[in-house]
C-alpha positions, 0 to 999 in steps of 0.5 A: 282463748288464753292470754298472758302478758310478760312485759313487752311479750304477749302470749295468746293461745287459740284452739281452732277446729276447722273443716277444710275443703280443697279440690285437688288435681288427681291426674297423677293419682296414685303418685300425686302430691299436694300441700294443704296450706293454712294461712292466718293473717291479722286484720288489725295489726301491722307487722311492726305492731305484732309478729307471729312466732312458732315454737316447734318443741311445743306445737304439733298437729293432732294425731287424729288428722287423717286423709283417706288414701294419703299420708301426712308429711312433716309440716312446714311453718313460717311467720312472715309479713304480707304486704298490700299496695293499698291505703285500704281507703284511708283518706289520710294515707298517701295513694302509694301507701303499702301496709304489711300485716303479720301472717302465719303459714303452715303447709302440710305435704300430703 
């Protein structure tokens, strides 16, 4: 992990290696289409405290990614907020409290 701070801007770089298993409905094989979706959500900071951003010019998927029998399409990336209608058990918050956390979503058509 690498971190840099420039005034109000904080930059963190993480390298993630993951083995991902997902069951696909193959009823339409060989004309089936799927999305491999990767979601990262901060557990501590709410959306007003931290927002994920992406830079398509300098971000990419590894050229070594392969799925036997499938081709990878152009990835779709979005950074957004995900709201939970809960105080998550915090006793000082109102019962109808809603917390919104920073979320990063990448979908890869295969």
